[in-house]
BAZATOR-282138 format. One record per residue (C-alpha): residue number from 1; residue in three letters; x, y, z. Coordinates in nm, 2 decimals. Layout:
% residues N
i:aa:east:north:up
NUM:ALA:X:Y:Z
...
//
This chain:
% residues 436
i:aa:east:north:up
1:UNK:11.90:-8.70:-7.28
2:UNK:11.55:-8.61:-7.39
3:UNK:11.38:-8.80:-7.10
4:UNK:11.58:-8.63:-6.85
5:UNK:11.51:-8.30:-7.01
6:UNK:11.13:-8.39:-7.02
7:UNK:11.15:-8.48:-6.67
8:UNK:11.30:-8.14:-6.55
9:UNK:11.04:-7.97:-6.75
10:UNK:10.75:-8.16:-6.55
11:UNK:10.94:-8.08:-6.21
12:UNK:10.97:-7.75:-6.29
13:UNK:10.54:-7.74:-6.40
14:UNK:10.49:-7.88:-6.04
15:UNK:10.73:-7.66:-5.88
16:UNK:10.54:-7.37:-6.06
17:UNK:10.20:-7.52:-5.97
18:UNK:10.29:-7.52:-5.59
19:UNK:10.44:-7.18:-5.61
20:UNK:10.10:-7.03:-5.75
21:UNK:9.92:-7.24:-5.53
22:UNK:10.11:-7.15:-5.22
23:UNK:10.08:-6.75:-5.30
24:UNK:9.71:-6.80:-5.37
25:UNK:9.65:-6.95:-5.04
26:UNK:9.90:-6.67:-4.86
27:UNK:9.65:-6.40:-5.02
28:UNK:9.34:-6.60:-4.88
29:UNK:9.48:-6.62:-4.53
30:UNK:9.57:-6.23:-4.56
31:UNK:9.21:-6.14:-4.65
32:UNK:9.05:-6.38:-4.36
33:UNK:9.29:-6.23:-4.09
34:UNK:9.22:-5.87:-4.23
35:UNK:8.81:-5.96:-4.23
36:UNK:8.83:-6.09:-3.90
37:UNK:9.01:-5.78:-3.73
38:UNK:8.77:-5.56:-3.91
39:UNK:8.47:-5.78:-3.78
40:UNK:8.57:-5.74:-3.43
41:UNK:8.67:-5.38:-3.44
42:UNK:8.34:-5.31:-3.61
43:UNK:8.12:-5.42:-3.29
44:UNK:8.27:-5.12:-3.10
45:UNK:8.46:-5.15:-2.76
46:UNK:8.21:-5.25:-2.52
47:UNK:8.17:-5.61:-2.59
48:UNK:8.48:-5.66:-2.79
49:UNK:8.67:-5.90:-2.51
50:UNK:8.32:-6.11:-2.53
51:UNK:8.37:-6.11:-2.89
52:UNK:8.70:-6.23:-2.91
53:UNK:8.60:-6.53:-2.65
54:UNK:8.36:-6.61:-2.86
55:UNK:8.55:-6.65:-3.17
56:UNK:8.79:-6.84:-3.00
57:UNK:8.54:-7.11:-2.85
58:UNK:8.36:-7.12:-3.22
59:UNK:8.72:-7.24:-3.35
60:UNK:8.68:-7.59:-3.36
61:UNK:8.99:-7.66:-3.57
62:UNK:9.20:-7.47:-3.34
63:UNK:9.34:-7.22:-3.63
64:UNK:9.24:-6.90:-3.52
65:UNK:9.43:-6.69:-3.27
66:UNK:9.31:-6.38:-3.11
67:UNK:9.46:-6.11:-2.86
68:UNK:9.38:-5.81:-2.69
69:UNK:9.60:-5.61:-2.49
70:UNK:9.56:-5.27:-2.34
71:UNK:9.78:-4.98:-2.37
72:UNK:10.02:-5.07:-2.15
73:UNK:10.05:-5.42:-2.28
74:UNK:9.84:-5.61:-2.03
75:UNK:9.65:-5.90:-2.14
76:UNK:9.27:-5.87:-2.15
77:UNK:9.11:-6.15:-2.37
78:UNK:9.21:-6.45:-2.62
79:UNK:9.42:-6.72:-2.68
80:UNK:9.74:-6.52:-2.72
81:UNK:9.90:-6.40:-2.41
82:UNK:10.19:-6.22:-2.56
83:UNK:10.22:-6.02:-2.86
84:UNK:10.48:-6.22:-3.08
85:UNK:10.84:-6.00:-3.10
86:UNK:10.90:-5.79:-3.42
87:UNK:10.56:-5.78:-3.54
88:UNK:10.47:-5.42:-3.68
89:UNK:10.15:-5.25:-3.54
90:UNK:10.04:-5.14:-3.86
91:UNK:9.74:-5.34:-3.96
92:UNK:9.93:-5.51:-4.25
93:UNK:9.89:-5.89:-4.25
94:UNK:10.23:-6.09:-4.28
95:UNK:10.38:-6.44:-4.20
96:UNK:10.52:-6.49:-3.85
97:UNK:10.71:-6.77:-3.72
98:UNK:10.60:-6.90:-3.39
99:UNK:10.64:-7.23:-3.21
100:UNK:10.37:-7.45:-3.27
101:UNK:10.22:-7.28:-3.57
102:UNK:10.26:-7.42:-3.93
103:UNK:10.51:-7.24:-4.16
104:UNK:10.32:-7.01:-4.37
105:UNK:10.07:-6.88:-4.08
106:UNK:9.95:-6.52:-4.12
107:UNK:9.86:-6.26:-3.85
108:UNK:9.84:-5.89:-3.80
109:UNK:9.87:-5.62:-3.50
110:UNK:9.67:-5.31:-3.52
111:UNK:9.57:-5.04:-3.28
112:UNK:9.17:-4.99:-3.22
113:UNK:9.02:-4.65:-3.20
114:UNK:9.00:-4.68:-2.87
115:UNK:9.36:-4.74:-2.79
116:UNK:9.39:-5.11:-2.74
117:UNK:9.61:-5.37:-2.92
118:UNK:9.43:-5.64:-3.12
119:UNK:9.62:-5.92:-3.24
120:UNK:9.45:-6.13:-3.50
121:UNK:9.65:-6.47:-3.66
122:UNK:9.54:-6.76:-3.87
123:UNK:9.73:-7.10:-3.86
124:UNK:9.84:-7.21:-4.22
125:UNK:9.72:-7.57:-4.16
126:UNK:9.55:-7.62:-4.50
127:UNK:9.85:-7.46:-4.67
128:UNK:10.08:-7.71:-4.49
129:UNK:9.87:-7.99:-4.58
130:UNK:9.86:-7.87:-4.92
131:UNK:10.24:-7.84:-4.94
132:UNK:10.30:-8.20:-4.83
133:UNK:10.06:-8.32:-5.11
134:UNK:10.24:-8.10:-5.37
135:UNK:10.59:-8.24:-5.25
136:UNK:10.48:-8.58:-5.24
137:UNK:10.32:-8.55:-5.58
138:UNK:10.63:-8.36:-5.73
139:UNK:10.87:-8.62:-5.56
140:UNK:10.67:-8.98:-5.67
141:UNK:10.56:-8.83:-6.00
142:UNK:10.94:-8.67:-6.10
143:UNK:11.07:-9.00:-6.03
144:UNK:10.81:-9.18:-6.23
145:UNK:10.86:-8.95:-6.48
146:UNK:11.21:-8.94:-6.49
147:UNK:11.25:-9.35:-6.49
148:UNK:10.96:-9.36:-6.78
149:UNK:11.13:-9.09:-6.98
150:UNK:11.48:-9.25:-6.95
151:UNK:11.31:-9.59:-7.04
152:UNK:11.12:-9.46:-7.34
153:UNK:11.44:-9.27:-7.46
154:UNK:11.62:-9.57:-7.42
155:UNK:11.37:-9.79:-7.63
156:UNK:11.35:-9.53:-7.91
157:UNK:11.71:-9.48:-7.93
158:UNK:11.77:-9.86:-8.01
159:UNK:11.68:-9.87:-8.36
160:UNK:11.84:-9.54:-8.46
161:UNK:12.17:-9.65:-8.27
162:UNK:12.15:-10.00:-8.47
163:UNK:12.12:-9.82:-8.76
164:UNK:12.41:-9.57:-8.71
165:UNK:12.61:-9.88:-8.61
166:UNK:12.53:-10.02:-8.95
167:UNK:12.64:-9.71:-9.12
168:UNK:12.96:-9.72:-8.92
169:UNK:13.03:-10.09:-9.06
170:UNK:12.97:-10.03:-9.40
171:UNK:13.17:-9.67:-9.37
172:UNK:13.48:-9.89:-9.22
173:UNK:13.44:-10.15:-9.50
174:UNK:13.45:-9.83:-9.75
175:UNK:13.77:-9.70:-9.58
176:UNK:13.94:-10.03:-9.61
177:UNK:13.89:-10.02:-9.99
178:UNK:13.59:-10.19:-10.08
179:UNK:13.47:-9.97:-10.34
180:UNK:13.14:-10.10:-10.42
181:UNK:13.03:-10.09:-10.05
182:UNK:12.72:-9.84:-10.00
183:UNK:12.54:-9.73:-9.64
184:UNK:12.22:-9.90:-9.57
185:UNK:11.91:-9.67:-9.65
186:UNK:11.56:-9.77:-9.47
187:UNK:11.23:-9.73:-9.58
188:UNK:11.16:-9.44:-9.32
189:UNK:11.33:-9.17:-9.53
190:UNK:11.44:-8.98:-9.21
191:UNK:11.70:-8.78:-9.15
192:UNK:11.98:-9.07:-9.13
193:UNK:11.82:-9.19:-9.45
194:UNK:11.89:-8.83:-9.62
195:UNK:12.25:-8.84:-9.48
196:UNK:12.33:-9.20:-9.61
197:UNK:12.17:-9.10:-9.95
198:UNK:12.38:-8.80:-9.98
199:UNK:12.66:-9.02:-9.89
200:UNK:12.60:-9.30:-10.12
201:UNK:12.56:-9.07:-10.42
202:UNK:12.92:-8.92:-10.35
203:UNK:13.04:-9.27:-10.32
204:UNK:12.87:-9.36:-10.67
205:UNK:13.03:-9.03:-10.82
206:UNK:13.37:-9.10:-10.64
207:UNK:13.36:-9.46:-10.79
208:UNK:13.27:-9.35:-11.14
209:UNK:13.56:-9.10:-11.13
210:UNK:13.79:-9.36:-10.98
211:UNK:13.72:-9.63:-11.24
212:UNK:13.75:-9.37:-11.52
213:UNK:14.09:-9.30:-11.41
214:UNK:14.20:-9.64:-11.37
215:UNK:14.04:-9.76:-11.71
216:UNK:14.21:-9.45:-11.90
217:UNK:14.58:-9.55:-11.75
218:UNK:14.49:-9.91:-11.81
219:UNK:14.35:-9.91:-12.13
220:UNK:14.66:-9.69:-12.23
221:UNK:14.91:-9.93:-12.12
222:UNK:14.73:-10.19:-12.28
223:UNK:14.65:-10.04:-12.60
224:UNK:15.02:-9.91:-12.65
225:UNK:15.19:-10.23:-12.56
226:UNK:15.15:-10.40:-12.90
227:UNK:15.27:-10.09:-13.10
228:UNK:15.57:-10.05:-12.88
229:UNK:15.65:-10.42:-12.90
230:UNK:15.63:-10.38:-13.27
231:UNK:15.83:-10.07:-13.22
232:UNK:16.10:-10.26:-13.03
233:UNK:16.14:-10.53:-13.29
234:UNK:16.18:-10.28:-13.56
235:UNK:16.45:-10.09:-13.41
236:UNK:16.61:-10.44:-13.30
237:UNK:16.56:-10.54:-13.65
238:UNK:16.75:-10.22:-13.79
239:UNK:17.01:-10.28:-13.49
240:UNK:17.06:-10.61:-13.64
241:UNK:17.04:-10.58:-14.01
242:UNK:17.22:-10.26:-14.06
243:UNK:17.58:-10.18:-14.03
244:UNK:17.56:-9.87:-13.85
245:UNK:17.84:-9.75:-13.65
246:UNK:17.94:-9.46:-13.41
247:UNK:17.66:-9.21:-13.32
248:UNK:17.37:-9.39:-13.54
249:UNK:17.41:-9.69:-13.36
250:UNK:17.42:-9.54:-13.03
251:UNK:17.10:-9.34:-13.12
252:UNK:16.93:-9.71:-13.21
253:UNK:17.05:-9.85:-12.86
254:UNK:16.91:-9.57:-12.67
255:UNK:16.59:-9.59:-12.86
256:UNK:16.56:-9.97:-12.78
257:UNK:16.65:-9.89:-12.42
258:UNK:16.40:-9.62:-12.39
259:UNK:16.11:-9.83:-12.53
260:UNK:16.24:-10.13:-12.27
261:UNK:16.14:-9.86:-12.00
262:UNK:15.84:-9.79:-12.16
263:UNK:15.71:-10.14:-12.16
264:UNK:15.83:-10.20:-11.82
265:UNK:15.63:-9.92:-11.69
266:UNK:15.32:-10.05:-11.88
267:UNK:15.36:-10.39:-11.74
268:UNK:15.38:-10.24:-11.38
269:UNK:15.06:-10.02:-11.42
270:UNK:14.89:-10.34:-11.58
271:UNK:15.00:-10.53:-11.27
272:UNK:14.87:-10.25:-11.05
273:UNK:14.55:-10.27:-11.21
274:UNK:14.53:-10.67:-11.15
275:UNK:14.61:-10.67:-10.81
276:UNK:14.31:-10.37:-10.75
277:UNK:14.10:-10.59:-10.96
278:UNK:14.18:-10.91:-10.76
279:UNK:13.91:-11.08:-10.50
280:UNK:14.06:-11.01:-10.19
281:UNK:13.96:-11.37:-10.04
282:UNK:14.02:-11.58:-10.36
283:UNK:14.38:-11.70:-10.32
284:UNK:14.43:-11.63:-9.92
285:UNK:14.55:-11.92:-9.71
286:UNK:14.78:-11.92:-9.39
287:UNK:15.11:-11.84:-9.50
288:UNK:15.46:-11.88:-9.32
289:UNK:15.63:-11.54:-9.36
290:UNK:15.98:-11.73:-9.31
291:UNK:15.92:-11.94:-9.63
292:UNK:15.85:-11.65:-9.83
293:UNK:16.15:-11.44:-9.69
294:UNK:16.36:-11.74:-9.77
295:UNK:16.26:-11.76:-10.11
296:UNK:16.32:-11.39:-10.16
297:UNK:16.65:-11.41:-10.00
298:UNK:16.74:-11.73:-10.24
299:UNK:16.63:-11.52:-10.55
300:UNK:16.84:-11.22:-10.51
301:UNK:17.13:-11.35:-10.34
302:UNK:17.30:-11.39:-10.70
303:UNK:17.19:-11.00:-10.76
304:UNK:17.33:-10.89:-10.43
305:UNK:17.66:-11.05:-10.50
306:UNK:17.69:-10.89:-10.84
307:UNK:17.63:-10.56:-10.72
308:UNK:17.88:-10.59:-10.43
309:UNK:17.62:-10.54:-10.15
310:UNK:17.59:-10.78:-9.85
311:UNK:17.23:-10.93:-9.82
312:UNK:17.16:-11.02:-9.44
313:UNK:16.85:-11.21:-9.28
314:UNK:16.76:-11.15:-8.96
315:UNK:16.42:-11.38:-8.96
316:UNK:16.26:-11.49:-8.60
317:UNK:16.14:-11.87:-8.62
318:UNK:15.86:-11.85:-8.38
319:UNK:15.63:-11.59:-8.58
320:UNK:15.32:-11.68:-8.65
321:UNK:15.13:-11.74:-8.98
322:UNK:14.90:-11.47:-9.15
323:UNK:14.63:-11.53:-9.38
324:UNK:14.75:-11.37:-9.68
325:UNK:14.82:-11.45:-10.10
326:UNK:15.15:-11.57:-10.10
327:UNK:15.23:-11.49:-10.44
328:UNK:15.16:-11.15:-10.41
329:UNK:15.32:-11.17:-10.07
330:UNK:15.65:-11.30:-10.25
331:UNK:15.60:-11.02:-10.50
332:UNK:15.57:-10.72:-10.24
333:UNK:15.88:-10.83:-10.06
334:UNK:16.07:-10.89:-10.35
335:UNK:16.00:-10.57:-10.47
336:UNK:16.11:-10.39:-10.14
337:UNK:16.46:-10.61:-10.15
338:UNK:16.51:-10.51:-10.52
339:UNK:16.46:-10.15:-10.46
340:UNK:16.69:-10.15:-10.14
341:UNK:16.98:-10.33:-10.37
342:UNK:16.93:-10.10:-10.66
343:UNK:17.01:-9.80:-10.45
344:UNK:17.26:-9.94:-10.20
345:UNK:17.60:-9.84:-10.31
346:UNK:17.89:-10.13:-10.35
347:UNK:18.03:-10.24:-10.04
348:UNK:17.68:-10.17:-9.83
349:UNK:17.43:-10.38:-9.68
350:UNK:17.08:-10.47:-9.72
351:UNK:16.89:-10.66:-9.42
352:UNK:16.59:-10.86:-9.43
353:UNK:16.43:-10.88:-9.09
354:UNK:16.11:-11.06:-8.95
355:UNK:15.99:-10.99:-8.60
356:UNK:15.69:-11.08:-8.41
357:UNK:15.50:-10.79:-8.23
358:UNK:15.23:-10.79:-8.00
359:UNK:15.00:-10.69:-8.28
360:UNK:15.11:-10.94:-8.54
361:UNK:15.41:-11.01:-8.76
362:UNK:15.63:-10.73:-8.90
363:UNK:15.86:-10.72:-9.21
364:UNK:16.12:-10.49:-9.23
365:UNK:16.37:-10.42:-9.51
366:UNK:16.67:-10.19:-9.43
367:UNK:16.98:-10.04:-9.61
368:UNK:17.24:-9.81:-9.57
369:UNK:17.17:-9.62:-9.90
370:UNK:17.08:-9.26:-9.96
371:UNK:16.73:-9.31:-9.81
372:UNK:16.44:-9.09:-9.85
373:UNK:16.40:-8.72:-9.69
374:UNK:16.09:-8.73:-9.47
375:UNK:15.90:-8.50:-9.66
376:UNK:15.90:-8.73:-9.99
377:UNK:15.81:-9.09:-9.80
378:UNK:15.44:-9.06:-9.86
379:UNK:15.49:-8.94:-10.21
380:UNK:15.73:-9.21:-10.33
381:UNK:15.44:-9.46:-10.27
382:UNK:15.24:-9.28:-10.54
383:UNK:15.24:-9.42:-10.90
384:UNK:15.54:-9.28:-11.13
385:UNK:15.69:-9.06:-10.79
386:UNK:16.08:-9.06:-10.80
387:UNK:16.26:-8.93:-10.51
388:UNK:16.51:-8.64:-10.58
389:UNK:16.81:-8.82:-10.46
390:UNK:16.76:-9.13:-10.68
391:UNK:16.62:-8.96:-11.01
392:UNK:16.92:-9.04:-11.19
393:UNK:16.91:-9.43:-11.11
394:UNK:16.69:-9.63:-11.37
395:UNK:16.33:-9.74:-11.29
396:UNK:15.98:-9.67:-11.33
397:UNK:15.88:-9.53:-11.01
398:UNK:15.58:-9.81:-10.96
399:UNK:15.79:-10.08:-10.76
400:UNK:15.67:-9.94:-10.43
401:UNK:15.30:-9.87:-10.58
402:UNK:15.26:-10.24:-10.66
403:UNK:15.38:-10.31:-10.28
404:UNK:15.13:-10.04:-10.18
405:UNK:14.84:-10.21:-10.39
406:UNK:14.95:-10.52:-10.24
407:UNK:14.96:-10.42:-9.88
408:UNK:14.59:-10.24:-9.95
409:UNK:14.46:-10.57:-10.07
410:UNK:14.56:-10.73:-9.75
411:UNK:14.47:-10.46:-9.52
412:UNK:14.83:-10.46:-9.42
413:UNK:15.03:-10.14:-9.36
414:UNK:15.35:-9.98:-9.55
415:UNK:15.55:-9.73:-9.40
416:UNK:15.88:-9.58:-9.44
417:UNK:16.12:-9.45:-9.20
418:UNK:16.48:-9.35:-9.12
419:UNK:16.76:-9.64:-9.08
420:UNK:17.03:-9.37:-8.96
421:UNK:17.18:-9.44:-9.23
422:UNK:16.94:-9.55:-9.53
423:UNK:16.61:-9.64:-9.52
424:UNK:16.36:-9.87:-9.32
425:UNK:16.05:-10.03:-9.52
426:UNK:15.78:-10.15:-9.28
427:UNK:15.53:-10.39:-9.39
428:UNK:15.28:-10.48:-9.07
429:UNK:15.12:-10.79:-9.14
430:UNK:14.77:-10.73:-8.95
431:UNK:14.47:-10.56:-9.05
432:UNK:14.48:-10.16:-9.01
433:UNK:14.31:-10.04:-8.70
434:UNK:14.40:-10.35:-8.48
435:UNK:14.74:-10.22:-8.37
436:UNK:14.91:-9.93:-8.24
//
């Protein structure tokens, strides 16, 4: 782009040079024509024809044109035997277009004091030559400058483009959840480095705040587990060793249940922290998803039977393996099935599907329970959020958060959709950005 702008600027400069030069030469030709006419008239009428013949004879380059005509238009002398049509008889030089003359030729027609008509012209041979030289120079230099400018611009743009590509790669890694990645900064300290430095500073501050928030939750969960376990043990001891009956015993039982619920939540928070801190590739291997889903169904079949819910399977046999942590993948699918069984009413059904799509394998868990409203589907993936329809059900609101953390660790995509009726939860087992 810069090379093209530079080339256009040079072309415009050459055009301006040609325009000014052509204007200067035209003014010079006008002056020559006027001076010749004045010189011919200044010698008087007696020998004017002879002076015209002498001027024609002295023109070795054949660029001077003269014509003398009587009052009734009869030719008297000169190498012009007829006046050009449309040329005013006002004595002012102007451009003429006559066959045989170069473009830009100048001439004037004037009436002498004794009544005769005098024509004086000058061919633009020099101006035509200059025009050809300038046009050739314009074409050659313009093409050369355009090619050289584009080549130089391409050569100069390669390092910045390479640096921008490095920035894109680093930014993509940051978007994929690699918190410690930073944008590369060179020693040039130019505008790109300034922007990269600002972005790195923002990422530093974001990472600091993120770890502060995470550490607060994890530390609270860790620090409170011990006193909660002691509290539960104390409540259980009171329940076992006392003879409380009626309302007092119900309060003890309720306190034990609330303590157990708190412990479940703290364990889930610690589990999410463990997943997020885990080395992304440390436990990855090629995993057969069919085997993972078979294990999940085997684990949950007794629970489904106890709840009066039909647990169905629809597992495609030729699904390719994926690179994943099998333990975490089993935990994610198990949480999804457990959620579906929890919210599906007795007599309902939960179906576990495995299908091969063009981008990769997809795991789906479908139920015909109350589902999740469209406006809450993103919110239920957040920690502690409970959908309005299911807030009366037991749970911590962290099951889907654990699944989200596992999906993020693998760069998989977790999505919720309407099963009409019920809920469809899909886990796309291919890296984000590589599919539709």
